[in-house]
Every structure is written in C-alpha cells, then in structure tokens.
Backbone as JSON Lines, residues from 0, in Angstrom:
{"i":0,"aa":"M","n":[120.08,68.25,55.7],"ca":[119.11,68.18,54.64],"c":[118.87,66.73,54.23]}
{"i":1,"aa":"V","n":[119.91,65.93,54.25],"ca":[119.75,64.52,53.86],"c":[118.75,63.83,54.78]}
{"i":2,"aa":"F","n":[118.86,64.05,56.08],"ca":[117.95,63.4,57.02],"c":[116.53,63.94,56.9]}
{"i":3,"aa":"A","n":[116.39,65.23,56.66],"ca":[115.05,65.82,56.5],"c":[114.36,65.26,55.27]}
{"i":4,"aa":"M","n":[115.07,65.17,54.17],"ca":[114.47,64.64,52.94],"c":[114.2,63.14,53.06]}
{"i":5,"aa":"L","n":[115.04,62.42,53.8],"ca":[114.8,61.0,54.04],"c":[113.51,60.81,54.83]}
{"i":6,"aa":"T","n":[113.28,61.66,55.81],"ca":[112.05,61.6,56.59],"c":[110.84,61.9,55.73]}
{"i":7,"aa":"C","n":[110.92,62.95,54.93],"ca":[109.8,63.31,54.04],"c":[109.49,62.18,53.07]}
{"i":8,"aa":"T","n":[110.51,61.66,52.42],"ca":[110.32,60.6,51.44],"c":[109.78,59.34,52.11]}
{"i":9,"aa":"G","n":[110.28,59.01,53.29],"ca":[109.8,57.84,54.01],"c":[108.33,57.93,54.35]}
{"i":10,"aa":"N","n":[107.87,59.11,54.72],"ca":[106.45,59.29,55.04],"c":[105.57,59.18,53.79]}
{"i":11,"aa":"V","n":[106.04,59.7,52.68],"ca":[105.27,59.59,51.44],"c":[105.2,58.14,50.98]}
{"i":12,"aa":"I","n":[106.32,57.43,51.03],"ca":[106.34,56.01,50.64],"c":[105.48,55.19,51.6]}
{"i":13,"aa":"G","n":[105.55,55.51,52.9],"ca":[104.73,54.81,53.88],"c":[103.24,54.94,53.6]}
{"i":14,"aa":"Y","n":[102.83,56.06,53.09],"ca":[101.43,56.24,52.74],"c":[101.01,55.26,51.64]}
{"i":15,"aa":"F","n":[101.84,55.13,50.62],"ca":[101.48,54.25,49.51],"c":[101.56,52.77,49.89]}
{"i":16,"aa":"Q","n":[102.36,52.43,50.86],"ca":[102.43,51.04,51.3],"c":[101.3,50.66,52.24]}
{"i":17,"aa":"N","n":[100.92,51.56,53.13],"ca":[99.92,51.25,54.15],"c":[98.58,51.91,53.91]}
{"i":18,"aa":"A","n":[98.53,52.91,53.06],"ca":[97.32,53.68,52.78],"c":[96.73,54.3,54.05]}
{"i":19,"aa":"E","n":[97.6,54.68,54.97],"ca":[97.17,55.36,56.18],"c":[97.85,56.72,56.26]}
{"i":20,"aa":"G","n":[97.16,57.68,56.8],"ca":[97.74,59.0,57.01],"c":[97.95,59.81,55.76]}
{"i":21,"aa":"P","n":[96.93,60.01,54.93],"ca":[97.13,60.79,53.71],"c":[97.5,62.24,54.0]}
{"i":22,"aa":"L","n":[97.07,62.78,55.12],"ca":[97.41,64.16,55.45],"c":[98.91,64.31,55.69]}
{"i":23,"aa":"L","n":[99.5,63.37,56.43],"ca":[100.93,63.43,56.7],"c":[101.74,63.29,55.42]}
{"i":24,"aa":"A","n":[101.35,62.4,54.55],"ca":[102.06,62.22,53.28],"c":[101.97,63.48,52.43]}
{"i":25,"aa":"G","n":[100.81,64.11,52.41],"ca":[100.64,65.35,51.66],"c":[101.47,66.49,52.22]}
{"i":26,"aa":"V","n":[101.51,66.58,53.54],"ca":[102.31,67.63,54.19],"c":[103.8,67.41,53.91]}
{"i":27,"aa":"M","n":[104.25,66.18,54.01],"ca":[105.67,65.9,53.76],"c":[106.05,66.15,52.3]}
{"i":28,"aa":"A","n":[105.17,65.81,51.37],"ca":[105.43,66.1,49.96],"c":[105.5,67.61,49.74]}
{"i":29,"aa":"A","n":[104.6,68.35,50.38],"ca":[104.62,69.81,50.25],"c":[105.88,70.41,50.86]}
{"i":30,"aa":"V","n":[106.32,69.87,52.0],"ca":[107.55,70.34,52.63],"c":[108.73,70.12,51.69]}
{"i":31,"aa":"M","n":[108.75,68.98,51.03],"ca":[109.84,68.68,50.1],"c":[109.85,69.66,48.94]}
{"i":32,"aa":"V","n":[108.69,69.9,48.34],"ca":[108.61,70.77,47.16],"c":[108.88,72.23,47.52]}
{"i":33,"aa":"V","n":[108.21,72.72,48.55],"ca":[108.38,74.12,48.94],"c":[109.78,74.36,49.49]}
{"i":34,"aa":"G","n":[110.26,73.43,50.31],"ca":[111.61,73.57,50.86],"c":[112.68,73.62,49.79]}
{"i":35,"aa":"A","n":[112.57,72.76,48.8],"ca":[113.56,72.75,47.71],"c":[113.53,74.05,46.94]}
{"i":36,"aa":"T","n":[112.35,74.54,46.64],"ca":[112.23,75.78,45.87],"c":[112.78,76.97,46.65]}
{"i":37,"aa":"V","n":[112.45,77.04,47.93],"ca":[112.92,78.15,48.76],"c":[114.43,78.09,48.94]}
{"i":38,"aa":"Y","n":[114.97,76.91,49.2],"ca":[116.43,76.8,49.33],"c":[117.14,77.22,48.06]}
{"i":39,"aa":"G","n":[116.63,76.79,46.93],"ca":[117.26,77.16,45.67],"c":[117.15,78.63,45.37]}
{"i":40,"aa":"Y","n":[115.97,79.2,45.58],"ca":[115.72,80.59,45.19],"c":[116.29,81.58,46.2]}
{"i":41,"aa":"A","n":[115.85,81.47,47.43],"ca":[116.14,82.52,48.41],"c":[117.5,82.38,49.08]}
{"i":42,"aa":"T","n":[117.92,81.17,49.36],"ca":[119.14,81.04,50.16],"c":[120.4,80.83,49.34]}
{"i":43,"aa":"D","n":[120.29,80.27,48.15],"ca":[121.5,80.03,47.37],"c":[121.64,81.0,46.2]}
{"i":44,"aa":"A","n":[120.7,81.0,45.29],"ca":[120.84,81.78,44.06],"c":[120.81,83.28,44.31]}
{"i":45,"aa":"S","n":[119.9,83.74,45.14],"ca":[119.77,85.18,45.37],"c":[120.98,85.76,46.09]}
{"i":46,"aa":"L","n":[121.7,84.94,46.81],"ca":[122.89,85.41,47.51],"c":[124.18,85.14,46.74]}
{"i":47,"aa":"G","n":[124.06,84.53,45.57],"ca":[125.22,84.32,44.72],"c":[126.05,83.09,45.04]}
{"i":48,"aa":"Y","n":[125.51,82.14,45.75],"ca":[126.24,80.91,46.07],"c":[126.14,79.93,44.91]}
{"i":49,"aa":"P","n":[127.09,78.98,44.81],"ca":[126.98,77.94,43.78],"c":[125.85,76.96,44.12]}
{"i":50,"aa":"I","n":[125.55,76.09,43.19],"ca":[124.49,75.1,43.41],"c":[124.84,74.27,44.64]}
{"i":51,"aa":"A","n":[123.87,74.15,45.54],"ca":[124.01,73.41,46.8],"c":[125.19,73.9,47.63]}
{"i":52,"aa":"R","n":[125.57,75.14,47.41],"ca":[126.7,75.76,48.11],"c":[127.97,74.93,48.0]}
{"i":53,"aa":"G","n":[128.09,74.22,46.89],"ca":[129.28,73.42,46.63],"c":[129.28,72.05,47.3]}
{"i":54,"aa":"Q","n":[128.24,71.69,47.98],"ca":[128.16,70.39,48.65],"c":[127.49,69.39,47.7]}
{"i":55,"aa":"Y","n":[128.22,69.0,46.7],"ca":[127.66,68.2,45.61],"c":[127.33,66.77,46.03]}
{"i":56,"aa":"L","n":[128.13,66.17,46.89],"ca":[127.86,64.8,47.33],"c":[126.52,64.73,48.08]}
{"i":57,"aa":"Q","n":[126.3,65.66,49.0],"ca":[125.04,65.68,49.72],"c":[123.87,65.96,48.78]}
{"i":58,"aa":"F","n":[124.08,66.81,47.79],"ca":[123.05,67.12,46.81],"c":[122.67,65.88,46.01]}
{"i":59,"aa":"V","n":[123.65,65.1,45.63],"ca":[123.38,63.87,44.88],"c":[122.65,62.86,45.77]}
{"i":60,"aa":"I","n":[123.05,62.76,47.03],"ca":[122.38,61.83,47.94],"c":[120.91,62.2,48.12]}
{"i":61,"aa":"V","n":[120.64,63.49,48.32],"ca":[119.26,63.95,48.46],"c":[118.49,63.71,47.16]}
{"i":62,"aa":"S","n":[119.14,63.89,46.03],"ca":[118.49,63.64,44.74],"c":[118.09,62.18,44.58]}
{"i":63,"aa":"V","n":[118.94,61.29,45.0],"ca":[118.64,59.86,44.91],"c":[117.52,59.49,45.88]}
{"i":64,"aa":"I","n":[117.6,60.01,47.11],"ca":[116.58,59.69,48.12],"c":[115.2,60.14,47.67]}
{"i":65,"aa":"T","n":[115.11,61.32,47.06],"ca":[113.81,61.87,46.68],"c":[113.43,61.54,45.25]}
{"i":66,"aa":"A","n":[114.16,60.66,44.61],"ca":[113.91,60.25,43.22],"c":[113.89,61.44,42.27]}
{"i":67,"aa":"G","n":[114.71,62.44,42.55],"ca":[114.84,63.58,41.66],"c":[113.84,64.7,41.88]}
{"i":68,"aa":"V","n":[112.86,64.51,42.76],"ca":[111.85,65.55,43.0],"c":[112.51,66.79,43.61]}
{"i":69,"aa":"F","n":[113.33,66.6,44.63],"ca":[114.02,67.72,45.25],"c":[114.88,68.46,44.23]}
{"i":70,"aa":"T","n":[115.6,67.72,43.41],"ca":[116.5,68.31,42.44],"c":[115.76,69.18,41.44]}
{"i":71,"aa":"V","n":[114.65,68.7,40.92],"ca":[113.89,69.47,39.93],"c":[113.42,70.79,40.51]}
{"i":72,"aa":"F","n":[112.84,70.77,41.7],"ca":[112.33,72.0,42.3],"c":[113.45,72.9,42.8]}
{"i":73,"aa":"Y","n":[114.53,72.31,43.31],"ca":[115.66,73.12,43.75],"c":[116.28,73.86,42.57]}
{"i":74,"aa":"L","n":[116.55,73.14,41.5],"ca":[117.17,73.79,40.34],"c":[116.24,74.81,39.7]}
{"i":75,"aa":"G","n":[114.93,74.52,39.69],"ca":[113.98,75.51,39.19],"c":[114.03,76.79,40.0]}
{"i":76,"aa":"G","n":[114.03,76.66,41.32],"ca":[114.15,77.82,42.19],"c":[115.5,78.5,42.07]}
{"i":77,"aa":"Y","n":[116.55,77.71,41.91],"ca":[117.9,78.26,41.81],"c":[118.05,79.13,40.56]}
{"i":78,"aa":"Y","n":[117.62,78.62,39.42],"ca":[117.76,79.4,38.19],"c":[116.8,80.58,38.14]}
{"i":79,"aa":"A","n":[115.66,80.46,38.8],"ca":[114.76,81.62,38.92],"c":[115.41,82.69,39.79]}
{"i":80,"aa":"G","n":[116.08,82.26,40.86],"ca":[116.77,83.2,41.73],"c":[117.95,83.87,41.06]}
{"i":81,"aa":"K","n":[118.62,83.16,40.16],"ca":[119.7,83.78,39.39],"c":[119.15,84.84,38.45]}
{"i":82,"aa":"R","n":[117.98,84.55,37.87],"ca":[117.36,85.48,36.92],"c":[116.71,86.66,37.62]}
{"i":83,"aa":"W","n":[115.98,86.4,38.72],"ca":[115.27,87.43,39.47],"c":[115.63,87.33,40.95]}
{"i":84,"aa":"P","n":[116.81,87.82,41.35],"ca":[117.21,87.7,42.76],"c":[116.3,88.53,43.67]}
{"i":85,"aa":"L","n":[116.28,88.13,44.93],"ca":[115.47,88.85,45.91],"c":[116.0,90.26,46.16]}
{"i":86,"aa":"R","n":[117.31,90.42,46.06],"ca":[117.92,91.74,46.28],"c":[118.6,92.21,45.01]}
{"i":87,"aa":"R","n":[118.65,93.49,44.85],"ca":[119.3,94.06,43.67],"c":[120.82,93.92,43.8]}
{"i":88,"aa":"E","n":[121.48,93.72,42.69],"ca":[122.94,93.57,42.71],"c":[123.62,94.88,43.1]}
{"i":89,"aa":"Q","n":[122.97,96.01,42.9],"ca":[123.57,97.29,43.22],"c":[123.51,97.61,44.71]}
{"i":90,"aa":"S","n":[122.75,96.85,45.48],"ca":[122.63,97.16,46.91],"c":[123.96,96.86,47.61]}
{"i":91,"aa":"V","n":[124.2,97.59,48.68],"ca":[125.47,97.48,49.39],"c":[125.67,96.08,49.96]}
{"i":92,"aa":"G","n":[124.6,95.47,50.46],"ca":[124.72,94.18,51.11],"c":[124.56,93.0,50.19]}
{"i":93,"aa":"Y","n":[124.52,93.19,48.88],"ca":[124.27,92.08,47.96],"c":[125.36,91.04,48.08]}
{"i":94,"aa":"G","n":[124.97,89.82,48.32],"ca":[125.92,88.71,48.38],"c":[126.68,88.61,49.68]}
{"i":95,"aa":"K","n":[126.36,89.45,50.65],"ca":[127.06,89.41,51.93],"c":[126.2,88.71,52.97]}
{"i":96,"aa":"H","n":[126.85,88.01,53.84],"ca":[126.16,87.41,54.98],"c":[125.81,88.52,55.96]}
{"i":97,"aa":"S","n":[124.78,88.3,56.75],"ca":[124.32,89.34,57.68],"c":[125.41,89.76,58.68]}
{"i":98,"aa":"R","n":[126.29,88.83,59.03],"ca":[127.38,89.2,59.94],"c":[128.29,90.24,59.29]}
{"i":99,"aa":"Q","n":[128.53,90.09,57.99],"ca":[129.4,91.03,57.31],"c":[128.72,92.37,57.09]}
{"i":100,"aa":"Q","n":[127.42,92.38,56.93],"ca":[126.69,93.63,56.74],"c":[126.76,94.47,58.0]}
{"i":101,"aa":"K","n":[126.73,93.86,59.16],"ca":[126.8,94.61,60.42],"c":[128.15,95.32,60.56]}
{"i":102,"aa":"N","n":[129.2,94.72,60.04],"ca":[130.52,95.33,60.13],"c":[130.64,96.57,59.26]}
{"i":103,"aa":"D","n":[129.81,96.7,58.25],"ca":[129.86,97.85,57.36],"c":[129.22,99.1,57.98]}
{"i":104,"aa":"R","n":[128.33,98.91,58.94],"ca":[127.61,100.04,59.57],"c":[128.53,100.75,60.56]}
{"i":105,"aa":"R","n":[128.42,102.04,60.61],"ca":[129.25,102.79,61.57],"c":[128.42,103.71,62.37]}
C-alpha cells in the first residue's frame, strides 16, 4: 500500500509541477480516494479487523505520503463499515476469512 500511494501522490504532484497529464492526475487522485474508502469499509471494518489491520507504522507512512487524504477517507469508510457492515453479525461467516468458511461446510 505504501508504494501504491506513493505512486498516486507522485502523479498528482507531478501534474501541479509540470501541468501535463491532467487525466492521469485525476485518475490517481480518484484511485487514492476510492481505494482508501473501500479498504476501510469493505475489507477492514466489515470483517471486524482493527484499523489498518494493526499495521500502524505503515498506516502512518501512507498518511504522511498522502498528506492525510488517505487517512481521512480510510477512517470515514472504516467507521461507516463499523456502523453499517456489509454482512450481518448474525450470519455464520461473519468475521471469518473465506478459507475458514469452507471448512465449516460439510
């Protein structure tokens, strides 16, 4: 994630320095915003994982690289996922990885 966000941020900054490639800068900014929201909502909060799955150092590095943009959208998605998870807590597979769900089937 650190390298992906570094690439996105580098392309956005490159646009403002050279004023070339506005489409690429827009796409990279959108990837950063949508990616952060999806990671927070669907992959971490809805499955019951802690923030950044406990990888706090990498989370801080990505936050610094993206000047806090990733952090704002990730945390927004994360707390939305805690409030409205994709799956119901009463479901059998709630909070389980897909490998563990297969072991439950007979």
